[in-house]
C-alpha positions in Angstrom: 107.5 30.9 129.8 105.0 33.8 129.5 106.2 36.9 127.8 105.5 40.2 129.6 104.3 38.7 132.9 103.8 41.0 135.9 103.8 44.2 133.9 102.2 47.2 135.6 99.9 48.1 132.6 99.4 47.2 128.9 98.3 49.8 126.4 97.3 49.1 122.8 97.7 51.9 120.3 94.6 51.5 118.2 95.6 53.1 115.0 98.3 51.5 112.7 101.8 52.9 112.9 104.6 53.2 110.4 106.9 50.3 111.2 110.0 52.3 110.1 109.6 53.9 113.5 111.8 52.4 116.2 112.3 53.2 119.9 112.6 57.0 119.6 109.6 57.4 117.3 107.4 55.0 119.2 108.4 56.7 122.6 107.4 60.1 121.2 104.1 58.6 120.1 103.4 57.1 123.5 103.9 60.5 125.2 102.5 62.7 122.5 99.5 60.8 121.0 98.7 58.4 123.8 99.5 60.9 126.6 101.2 58.2 128.8 104.5 58.1 130.6 106.8 55.9 128.5 109.2 55.3 131.5 106.5 53.8 133.7 107.4 50.2 132.9 104.1 49.7 131.1 104.0 47.8 127.8 102.9 49.6 124.7 101.7 47.6 121.8 101.6 48.8 118.2 100.5 47.2 114.9 101.1 48.0 111.2 98.4 48.7 108.7 98.3 45.2 107.3 98.1 43.8 110.9 100.7 41.2 110.2 103.4 42.8 112.4 103.4 43.8 116.0 105.9 45.9 118.1 106.0 46.1 121.8 107.9 48.9 123.5 108.8 49.0 127.2 111.3 50.5 129.7 113.0 47.8 131.7 114.7 50.0 134.4 118.0 50.2 132.5 116.9 51.0 129.0 114.2 50.6 126.4 113.4 47.3 124.8 111.6 46.7 121.6 110.0 43.4 120.8 108.8 42.5 117.3 106.6 39.7 115.9 105.8 39.0 112.2 103.0 36.6 111.3 103.6 34.6 108.2 100.0 34.0 107.0 97.5 35.3 109.5 96.6 38.8 110.7 96.5 40.1 114.3 92.9 40.6 115.4 93.0 44.2 116.3 90.0 45.4 118.3 87.7 47.6 116.3 85.1 50.1 117.3 87.0 51.5 120.2 86.5 55.3 120.4 90.0 56.2 121.8 93.5 56.0 120.5 94.5 54.0 123.5 93.0 50.7 124.7 94.0 49.3 128.1 94.5 45.5 128.3 95.2 43.2 131.1 98.2 40.9 131.0 96.0 37.9 130.1 94.5 39.7 127.2 98.0 40.6 125.9 99.0 36.9 126.2 95.9 36.0 124.2 96.7 38.6 121.5 100.3 37.3 121.2 99.0 33.8 120.9 96.8 34.8 118.0 93.5 35.1 119.7 90.8 37.6 118.8 90.5 39.1 122.3 86.9 40.0 121.6 85.8 36.6 120.3 88.6 34.2 121.7 89.4 32.6 118.3 93.1 31.7 117.6 95.2 31.9 114.5 95.8 28.7 112.6 99.0 26.9 113.7 101.6 26.6 111.0 104.1 23.8 110.5 107.2 24.5 108.3 110.1 22.2 107.5 112.6 25.0 106.9 113.1 28.7 106.6 113.4 30.1 103.0 
């Protein structure tokens, strides 16, 4: 199953955000800083300063949804050198990012095998 298939658009917020922000704070950031309509059905991707956590906000026609991923050992490969606050991705690039690939170099995260959760 592919997460976030057939979304109208994917926007990456380039600067790190405070992960204490939830739906209301991130929605305000989408419309204020990013200048995009938060109710469009587009997917908005945010990362924390350490780049080990990722949040995805979207409107699914009946309410907001917030998706969260935490990496245990690696870091998300956040694109650098982009001049704008917003970077548009296609759905395939989003899938690569979620799978741990550096979307500029196509290198994945190391796979982890754990026997149990602490």
